[in-house]
C-alpha positions in Angstrom: 44.4 0.2 -6.4 43.8 -3.3 -5.0 45.0 -3.9 -1.2 44.7 -6.8 1.4 41.7 -5.2 2.6 39.7 -5.9 -0.6 40.5 -9.7 -0.2 38.6 -9.8 3.1 35.4 -9.3 1.0 36.0 -11.9 -1.6 34.4 -15.4 -1.5 36.7 -18.4 -1.8 37.5 -20.4 -5.0 37.2 -17.0 -7.0 33.5 -16.6 -7.1 32.7 -13.4 -6.8 29.6 -11.5 -5.3 27.3 -9.8 -7.9 27.2 -6.3 -7.7 24.8 -3.6 -8.8 24.7 -2.9 -12.4 23.6 0.0 -14.8 21.8 -0.9 -17.8 21.4 1.7 -20.2 18.1 1.3 -22.3 16.3 3.4 -25.1 13.7 6.0 -23.9 10.8 4.1 -25.3 11.7 0.9 -23.3 12.2 3.0 -20.3 8.7 4.6 -20.6 7.1 1.4 -21.4 8.6 0.0 -18.0 7.4 3.3 -16.4 3.9 2.8 -17.5 3.8 -1.0 -16.5 4.9 -0.1 -12.9 2.2 2.8 -12.9 -0.4 0.3 -13.8 0.9 -2.1 -11.0 0.8 0.9 -8.8 -2.8 1.7 -9.4 -4.0 -1.8 -9.3 -2.6 -2.2 -5.8 -4.0 1.5 -4.8 -7.4 0.3 -6.3 -7.2 -2.8 -4.0 -6.5 -1.0 -1.0 -9.4 1.6 -1.8 -11.8 -1.6 -2.0 -10.7 -2.9 1.3 -10.9 0.2 3.0 -14.5 0.5 1.5 -15.3 -2.5 3.1 -13.9 -1.7 6.6 -16.1 1.3 6.4 -19.1 -0.5 5.4 -18.4 -3.0 8.4 -18.0 -0.4 10.7 -21.1 1.5 9.6 -23.2 -1.9 10.0 -21.6 -2.0 13.5 -22.5 1.4 14.5 -25.9 0.8 13.2 -26.4 -2.2 15.6 -25.0 -0.3 18.5 -27.4 2.7 17.9 -30.3 0.7 17.6 -29.5 -0.9 21.1 -29.0 2.6 22.7 -32.6 3.8 23.6 -30.9 7.3 24.8 -29.8 7.7 20.9 -33.3 7.2 19.7 -34.8 9.8 21.7 -32.0 12.0 20.9 -32.6 11.5 17.2 -36.3 12.1 18.0 -35.7 15.4 19.8 -33.3 16.5 16.9 -36.0 16.1 14.2 -38.6 17.7 16.3 -36.4 20.7 16.9 -36.0 21.5 13.1 
C-alpha cells in the first residue's frame, strides 16, 4: 500500500534510488564465483603472511643489535652455556 510517508523517500523528477537486487544464477556459476573469491582471499592472506614475516625478520635484527650492545647479556649467555 502506498502512503504519503513513502513519498518522502522518493527523489524528484521520477528518479528512483536503486535497491538491492537478488539474482538467481546456476550452481556452476556460483561455485566458480566462490572459487574466485577464495583465490583472492588466499592471495590477500599470503601477502599479509609475507608482510608479517618481514616484520619478524626486522624485529629479530633489532633484537640482535640490542643484545650485542649489552655486555650483561653476553655474560649471561656464557654462564648458561657453561652450566649445561
